[in-house]
PDB file as gemmi writes it, atoms N, CA and C in Angstrom:
CRYST1    1.000    1.000    1.000  90.00  90.00  90.00 P 1                      
ATOM      1  N   UNK A   1       0.828  -1.200   0.000  1.00  0.00           N  
ATOM      2  CA  UNK A   1       0.000   0.000   0.000  1.00  0.00           C  
ATOM      3  C   UNK A   1       0.874   1.267   0.000  1.00  0.00           C  
ATOM      4  N   UNK A   2       1.898   1.263   0.777  1.00  0.00           N  
ATOM      5  CA  UNK A   2       2.813   2.399   0.804  1.00  0.00           C  
ATOM      6  C   UNK A   2       3.524   2.518  -0.539  1.00  0.00           C  
ATOM      7  N   UNK A   3       3.833   1.366  -1.124  1.00  0.00           N  
ATOM      8  CA  UNK A   3       4.497   1.347  -2.436  1.00  0.00           C  
ATOM      9  C   UNK A   3       3.592   1.972  -3.497  1.00  0.00           C  
ATOM     10  N   UNK A   4       2.306   1.605  -3.474  1.00  0.00           N  
ATOM     11  CA  UNK A   4       1.346   2.149  -4.443  1.00  0.00           C  
ATOM     12  C   UNK A   4       1.206   3.663  -4.276  1.00  0.00           C  
ATOM     13  N   UNK A   5       1.171   4.114  -3.049  1.00  0.00           N  
ATOM     14  CA  UNK A   5       1.071   5.555  -2.792  1.00  0.00           C  
ATOM     15  C   UNK A   5       2.313   6.268  -3.311  1.00  0.00           C  
ATOM     16  N   UNK A   6       3.464   5.643  -3.117  1.00  0.00           N  
ATOM     17  CA  UNK A   6       4.709   6.215  -3.608  1.00  0.00           C  
ATOM     18  C   UNK A   6       4.711   6.292  -5.128  1.00  0.00           C  
ATOM     19  N   UNK A   7       4.251   5.220  -5.775  1.00  0.00           N  
ATOM     20  CA  UNK A   7       4.179   5.200  -7.241  1.00  0.00           C  
ATOM     21  C   UNK A   7       3.232   6.290  -7.732  1.00  0.00           C  
ATOM     22  N   UNK A   8       2.094   6.433  -7.076  1.00  0.00           N  
ATOM     23  CA  UNK A   8       1.143   7.482  -7.457  1.00  0.00           C  
ATOM     24  C   UNK A   8       1.777   8.863  -7.303  1.00  0.00           C  
ATOM     25  N   UNK A   9       2.486   9.066  -6.220  1.00  0.00           N  
ATOM     26  CA  UNK A   9       3.165  10.350  -6.005  1.00  0.00           C  
ATOM     27  C   UNK A   9       4.211  10.608  -7.084  1.00  0.00           C  
ATOM     28  N   UNK A  10       4.933   9.567  -7.472  1.00  0.00           N  
ATOM     29  CA  UNK A  10       5.941   9.703  -8.526  1.00  0.00           C  
ATOM     30  C   UNK A  10       5.279  10.061  -9.849  1.00  0.00           C  
ATOM     31  N   UNK A  11       4.149   9.415 -10.144  1.00  0.00           N  
ATOM     32  CA  UNK A  11       3.425   9.711 -11.388  1.00  0.00           C  
ATOM     33  C   UNK A  11       2.943  11.159 -11.380  1.00  0.00           C  
ATOM     34  N   UNK A  12       2.396  11.594 -10.268  1.00  0.00           N  
ATOM     35  CA  UNK A  12       1.925  12.978 -10.152  1.00  0.00           C  
ATOM     36  C   UNK A  12       3.096  13.945 -10.320  1.00  0.00           C  
ATOM     37  N   UNK A  13       4.215  13.635  -9.688  1.00  0.00           N  
ATOM     38  CA  UNK A  13       5.393  14.492  -9.804  1.00  0.00           C  
ATOM     39  C   UNK A  13       5.884  14.549 -11.249  1.00  0.00           C  
ATOM     40  N   UNK A  14       5.848  13.412 -11.943  1.00  0.00           N  
ATOM     41  CA  UNK A  14       6.271  13.376 -13.346  1.00  0.00           C  
ATOM     42  C   UNK A  14       5.339  14.218 -14.209  1.00  0.00           C  
ATOM     43  N   UNK A  15       4.037  14.148 -13.941  1.00  0.00           N  
ATOM     44  CA  UNK A  15       3.076  14.960 -14.692  1.00  0.00           C  
ATOM     45  C   UNK A  15       3.336  16.450 -14.457  1.00  0.00           C  
ATOM     46  N   UNK A  16       3.591  16.799 -13.216  1.00  0.00           N  
ATOM     47  CA  UNK A  16       3.873  18.202 -12.892  1.00  0.00           C  
ATOM     48  C   UNK A  16       5.153  18.657 -13.581  1.00  0.00           C  
ATOM     49  N   UNK A  17       6.160  17.797 -13.559  1.00  0.00           N  
ATOM     50  CA  UNK A  17       7.425  18.142 -14.209  1.00  0.00           C  
ATOM     51  C   UNK A  17       7.231  18.350 -15.711  1.00  0.00           C  
ATOM     52  N   UNK A  18       6.462  17.470 -16.340  1.00  0.00           N  
ATOM     53  CA  UNK A  18       6.189  17.602 -17.772  1.00  0.00           C  
ATOM     54  C   UNK A  18       5.454  18.907 -18.060  1.00  0.00           C  
ATOM     55  N   UNK A  19       4.473  19.213 -17.238  1.00  0.00           N  
ATOM     56  CA  UNK A  19       3.722  20.460 -17.409  1.00  0.00           C  
ATOM     57  C   UNK A  19       4.638  21.671 -17.251  1.00  0.00           C  
ATOM     58  N   UNK A  20       5.503  21.626 -16.264  1.00  0.00           N  
ATOM     59  CA  UNK A  20       6.436  22.733 -16.040  1.00  0.00           C  
ATOM     60  C   UNK A  20       7.382  22.900 -17.226  1.00  0.00           C  
ATOM     61  N   UNK A  21       7.878  21.799 -17.761  1.00  0.00           N  
ATOM     62  CA  UNK A  21       8.773  21.879 -18.923  1.00  0.00           C  
ATOM     63  C   UNK A  21       8.058  22.511 -20.120  1.00  0.00           C  
ATOM     64  N   UNK A  22       6.809  22.117 -20.328  1.00  0.00           N  
ATOM     65  CA  UNK A  22       6.036  22.704 -21.440  1.00  0.00           C  
ATOM     66  C   UNK A  22       5.832  24.202 -21.223  1.00  0.00           C  
ATOM     67  N   UNK A  23       5.521  24.566 -19.988  1.00  0.00           N  
ATOM     68  CA  UNK A  23       5.343  25.989 -19.684  1.00  0.00           C  
ATOM     69  C   UNK A  23       6.629  26.769 -19.927  1.00  0.00           C  
ATOM     70  N   UNK A  24       7.748  26.207 -19.509  1.00  0.00           N  
ATOM     71  CA  UNK A  24       9.037  26.871 -19.721  1.00  0.00           C  
ATOM     72  C   UNK A  24       9.307  27.039 -21.212  1.00  0.00           C  
ATOM     73  N   UNK A  25       9.019  25.996 -21.999  1.00  0.00           N  
ATOM     74  CA  UNK A  25       9.208  26.090 -23.457  1.00  0.00           C  
ATOM     75  C   UNK A  25       8.343  27.194 -24.045  1.00  0.00           C  
ATOM     76  N   UNK A  26       7.091  27.268 -23.615  1.00  0.00           N  
ATOM     77  CA  UNK A  26       6.189  28.298 -24.125  1.00  0.00           C  
ATOM     78  C   UNK A  26       6.653  29.692 -23.703  1.00  0.00           C  
ATOM     79  N   UNK A  27       7.123  29.810 -22.476  1.00  0.00           N  
ATOM     80  CA  UNK A  27       7.634  31.103 -22.006  1.00  0.00           C  
ATOM     81  C   UNK A  27       8.822  31.537 -22.853  1.00  0.00           C  
ATOM     82  N   UNK A  28       9.704  30.600 -23.180  1.00  0.00           N  
ATOM     83  CA  UNK A  28      10.858  30.921 -24.027  1.00  0.00           C  
ATOM     84  C   UNK A  28      10.410  31.377 -25.418  1.00  0.00           C  
ATOM     85  N   UNK A  29       9.395  30.716 -25.964  1.00  0.00           N  
ATOM     86  CA  UNK A  29       8.870  31.128 -27.274  1.00  0.00           C  
ATOM     87  C   UNK A  29       8.318  32.553 -27.204  1.00  0.00           C  
ATOM     88  N   UNK A  30       7.572  32.824 -26.145  1.00  0.00           N  
ATOM     89  CA  UNK A  30       6.994  34.159 -25.976  1.00  0.00           C  
ATOM     90  C   UNK A  30       8.103  35.201 -25.820  1.00  0.00           C  
ATOM     91  N   UNK A  31       9.147  34.867 -25.070  1.00  0.00           N  
ATOM     92  CA  UNK A  31      10.276  35.794 -24.904  1.00  0.00           C  
ATOM     93  C   UNK A  31      10.912  36.118 -26.248  1.00  0.00           C  
ATOM     94  N   UNK A  32      11.082  35.096 -27.089  1.00  0.00           N  
ATOM     95  CA  UNK A  32      11.676  35.334 -28.411  1.00  0.00           C  
ATOM     96  C   UNK A  32      10.781  36.237 -29.250  1.00  0.00           C  
ATOM     97  N   UNK A  33       9.480  36.005 -29.175  1.00  0.00           N  
ATOM     98  CA  UNK A  33       8.551  36.853 -29.936  1.00  0.00           C  
ATOM     99  C   UNK A  33       8.581  38.288 -29.435  1.00  0.00           C  
ATOM    100  N   UNK A  34       8.598  38.444 -28.119  1.00  0.00           N  
ATOM    101  CA  UNK A  34       8.651  39.790 -27.534  1.00  0.00           C  
ATOM    102  C   UNK A  34       9.929  40.496 -27.965  1.00  0.00           C  
ATOM    103  N   UNK A  35      11.053  39.779 -27.914  1.00  0.00           N  
ATOM    104  CA  UNK A  35      12.319  40.377 -28.337  1.00  0.00           C  
ATOM    105  C   UNK A  35      12.268  40.780 -29.803  1.00  0.00           C  
ATOM    106  N   UNK A  36      11.689  39.919 -30.641  1.00  0.00           N  
ATOM    107  CA  UNK A  36      11.575  40.254 -32.062  1.00  0.00           C  
ATOM    108  C   UNK A  36      10.736  41.510 -32.242  1.00  0.00           C  
ATOM    109  N   UNK A  37       9.641  41.595 -31.509  1.00  0.00           N  
ATOM    110  CA  UNK A  37       8.800  42.795 -31.603  1.00  0.00           C  
ATOM    111  C   UNK A  37       9.544  44.022 -31.091  1.00  0.00           C  
ATOM    112  N   UNK A  38      10.157  43.875 -29.937  1.00  0.00           N  
ATOM    113  CA  UNK A  38      10.793  45.018 -29.279  1.00  0.00           C  
ATOM    114  C   UNK A  38      12.008  45.538 -30.039  1.00  0.00           C  
ATOM    115  N   UNK A  39      12.799  44.646 -30.580  1.00  0.00           N  
ATOM    116  CA  UNK A  39      14.070  45.065 -31.173  1.00  0.00           C  
ATOM    117  C   UNK A  39      14.081  45.072 -32.696  1.00  0.00           C  
ATOM    118  N   UNK A  40      13.033  44.548 -33.326  1.00  0.00           N  
ATOM    119  CA  UNK A  40      13.033  44.525 -34.786  1.00  0.00           C  
ATOM    120  C   UNK A  40      11.764  45.125 -35.376  1.00  0.00           C  
ATOM    121  N   UNK A  41      10.630  44.539 -35.056  1.00  0.00           N  
ATOM    122  CA  UNK A  41       9.375  44.948 -35.699  1.00  0.00           C  
ATOM    123  C   UNK A  41       8.996  46.375 -35.318  1.00  0.00           C  
ATOM    124  N   UNK A  42       8.977  46.678 -34.031  1.00  0.00           N  
ATOM    125  CA  UNK A  42       8.568  48.018 -33.587  1.00  0.00           C  
ATOM    126  C   UNK A  42       9.502  49.098 -34.129  1.00  0.00           C  
ATOM    127  N   UNK A  43      10.837  48.918 -34.046  1.00  0.00           N  
ATOM    128  CA  UNK A  43      11.707  49.944 -34.646  1.00  0.00           C  
ATOM    129  C   UNK A  43      11.488  50.114 -36.150  1.00  0.00           C  
ATOM    130  N   UNK A  44      11.251  49.011 -36.863  1.00  0.00           N  
ATOM    131  CA  UNK A  44      10.977  49.121 -38.301  1.00  0.00           C  
ATOM    132  C   UNK A  44       9.692  49.898 -38.547  1.00  0.00           C  
ATOM    133  N   UNK A  45       8.669  49.624 -37.747  1.00  0.00           N  
ATOM    134  CA  UNK A  45       7.405  50.348 -37.902  1.00  0.00           C  
ATOM    135  C   UNK A  45       7.575  51.834 -37.584  1.00  0.00           C  
ATOM    136  N   UNK A  46       8.349  52.144 -36.558  1.00  0.00           N  
ATOM    137  CA  UNK A  46       8.597  53.554 -36.223  1.00  0.00           C  
ATOM    138  C   UNK A  46       9.355  54.253 -37.341  1.00  0.00           C  
ATOM    139  N   UNK A  47      10.294  53.551 -37.925  1.00  0.00           N  
ATOM    140  CA  UNK A  47      11.052  54.116 -39.035  1.00  0.00           C  
ATOM    141  C   UNK A  47      10.140  54.364 -40.234  1.00  0.00           C  
ATOM    142  N   UNK A  48       9.279  53.412 -40.516  1.00  0.00           N  
ATOM    143  CA  UNK A  48       8.324  53.569 -41.618  1.00  0.00           C  
ATOM    144  C   UNK A  48       7.378  54.728 -41.344  1.00  0.00           C  
ATOM    145  N   UNK A  49       6.918  54.836 -40.100  1.00  0.00           N  
ATOM    146  CA  UNK A  49       6.032  55.943 -39.732  1.00  0.00           C  
ATOM    147  C   UNK A  49       6.730  57.284 -39.954  1.00  0.00           C  
ATOM    148  N   UNK A  50       7.975  57.385 -39.529  1.00  0.00           N  
ATOM    149  CA  UNK A  50       8.725  58.634 -39.696  1.00  0.00           C  
ATOM    150  C   UNK A  50       8.884  58.974 -41.173  1.00  0.00           C  
ATOM    151  N   UNK A  51       9.171  57.969 -41.996  1.00  0.00           N  
ATOM    152  CA  UNK A  51       9.314  58.192 -43.433  1.00  0.00           C  
ATOM    153  C   UNK A  51       8.004  58.689 -44.033  1.00  0.00           C  
ATOM    154  N   UNK A  52       6.902  58.058 -43.665  1.00  0.00           N  
ATOM    155  CA  UNK A  52       5.589  58.448 -44.204  1.00  0.00           C  
ATOM    156  C   UNK A  52       5.244  59.875 -43.773  1.00  0.00           C  
ATOM    157  N   UNK A  53       5.478  60.189 -42.507  1.00  0.00           N  
ATOM    158  CA  UNK A  53       5.200  61.554 -42.026  1.00  0.00           C  
ATOM    159  C   UNK A  53       6.031  62.585 -42.788  1.00  0.00           C  
ATOM    160  N   UNK A  54       7.305  62.276 -42.982  1.00  0.00           N  
ATOM    161  CA  UNK A  54       8.183  63.193 -43.710  1.00  0.00           C  
ATOM    162  C   UNK A  54       7.695  63.370 -45.141  1.00  0.00           C  
ATOM    163  N   UNK A  55       7.333  62.286 -45.763  1.00  0.00           N  
ATOM    164  CA  UNK A  55       6.859  62.346 -47.158  1.00  0.00           C  
ATOM    165  C   UNK A  55       5.566  63.152 -47.254  1.00  0.00           C  
ATOM    166  N   UNK A  56       4.656  62.943 -46.306  1.00  0.00           N  
ATOM    167  CA  UNK A  56       3.399  63.700 -46.307  1.00  0.00           C  
ATOM    168  C   UNK A  56       3.655  65.197 -46.119  1.00  0.00           C  
ATOM    169  N   UNK A  57       4.596  65.532 -45.246  1.00  0.00           N  
ATOM    170  CA  UNK A  57       4.937  66.944 -45.055  1.00  0.00           C  
ATOM    171  C   UNK A  57       5.505  67.543 -46.335  1.00  0.00           C  
ATOM    172  N   UNK A  58       6.358  66.796 -47.018  1.00  0.00           N  
ATOM    173  CA  UNK A  58       6.912  67.269 -48.291  1.00  0.00           C  
ATOM    174  C   UNK A  58       5.800  67.492 -49.307  1.00  0.00           C  
ATOM    175  N   UNK A  59       4.866  66.551 -49.387  1.00  0.00           N  
ATOM    176  CA  UNK A  59       3.760  66.677 -50.339  1.00  0.00           C  
ATOM    177  C   UNK A  59       2.895  67.882 -49.992  1.00  0.00           C  
ATOM    178  N   UNK A  60       2.684  68.101 -48.696  1.00  0.00           N  
ATOM    179  CA  UNK A  60       1.883  69.242 -48.261  1.00  0.00           C  
ATOM    180  C   UNK A  60       2.559  70.557 -48.652  1.00  0.00           C  
ATOM    181  N   UNK A  61       3.873  70.644 -48.451  1.00  0.00           N  
ATOM    182  CA  UNK A  61       4.612  71.851 -48.843  1.00  0.00           C  
ATOM    183  C   UNK A  61       4.551  72.051 -50.356  1.00  0.00           C  
ATOM    184  N   UNK A  62       4.731  70.966 -51.109  1.00  0.00           N  
ATOM    185  CA  UNK A  62       4.661  71.062 -52.572  1.00  0.00           C  
ATOM    186  C   UNK A  62       3.294  71.563 -53.025  1.00  0.00           C  
ATOM    187  N   UNK A  63       2.241  71.021 -52.426  1.00  0.00           N  
ATOM    188  CA  UNK A  63       0.889  71.453 -52.790  1.00  0.00           C  
ATOM    189  C   UNK A  63       0.664  72.916 -52.423  1.00  0.00           C  
ATOM    190  N   UNK A  64       1.166  73.330 -51.275  1.00  0.00           N  
ATOM    191  CA  UNK A  64       1.033  74.719 -50.850  1.00  0.00           C  
ATOM    192  C   UNK A  64       1.725  75.647 -51.847  1.00  0.00           C  
ATOM    193  N   UNK A  65       2.944  75.292 -52.244  1.00  0.00           N  
ATOM    194  CA  UNK A  65       3.686  76.116 -53.205  1.00  0.00           C  
ATOM    195  C   UNK A  65       2.984  76.129 -54.562  1.00  0.00           C  
ATOM    196  N   UNK A  66       2.448  75.007 -54.971  1.00  0.00           N  
ATOM    197  CA  UNK A  66       1.735  74.921 -56.243  1.00  0.00           C  
ATOM    198  C   UNK A  66       0.509  75.830 -56.222  1.00  0.00           C  
ATOM    199  N   UNK A  67      -0.242  75.791 -55.122  1.00  0.00           N  
ATOM    200  CA  UNK A  67      -1.419  76.656 -54.997  1.00  0.00           C  
ATOM    201  C   UNK A  67      -1.016  78.127 -54.975  1.00  0.00           C  
ATOM    202  N   UNK A  68       0.074  78.428 -54.300  1.00  0.00           N  
ATOM    203  CA  UNK A  68       0.556  79.801 -54.235  1.00  0.00           C  
ATOM    204  C   UNK A  68       0.912  80.310 -55.631  1.00  0.00           C  
ATOM    205  N   UNK A  69       1.613  79.481 -56.417  1.00  0.00           N  
ATOM    206  CA  UNK A  69       1.970  79.871 -57.786  1.00  0.00           C  
ATOM    207  C   UNK A  69       0.725  80.010 -58.656  1.00  0.00           C  
ATOM    208  N   UNK A  70      -0.236  79.111 -58.448  1.00  0.00           N  
ATOM    209  CA  UNK A  70      -1.462  79.151 -59.234  1.00  0.00           C  
ATOM    210  C   UNK A  70      -2.233  80.438 -58.949  1.00  0.00           C  
ATOM    211  N   UNK A  71      -2.314  80.842 -57.689  1.00  0.00           N  
ATOM    212  CA  UNK A  71      -3.021  82.067 -57.322  1.00  0.00           C  
ATOM    213  C   UNK A  71      -2.290  83.297 -57.835  1.00  0.00           C  
ATOM    214  N   UNK A  72      -0.978  83.224 -57.926  1.00  0.00           N  
ATOM    215  CA  UNK A  72      -0.185  84.367 -58.381  1.00  0.00           C  
ATOM    216  C   UNK A  72      -0.368  84.612 -59.878  1.00  0.00           C  
ATOM    217  N   UNK A  73      -0.772  83.599 -60.626  1.00  0.00           N  
ATOM    218  CA  UNK A  73      -0.913  83.791 -62.083  1.00  0.00           C  
ATOM    219  C   UNK A  73      -2.252  84.275 -62.493  1.00  0.00           C  
TER     220      UNK A  73                                                      
END                                                                             
């Protein structure tokens, strides 16, 4: 009876260990994704945003100058 209880405890411990290993693996995957977002994707998006804003400002200035020339004629 004590042996059976010990075996059951070992099985439960093995299940817990397996679950913990899976959780650790998933946490590592999430860490890699977070790092990719933090150090690659987000900076690329910010760079793209800055480029688009700059381009829009240039287009706005060009349109303003075009309208100014049009009104002057």
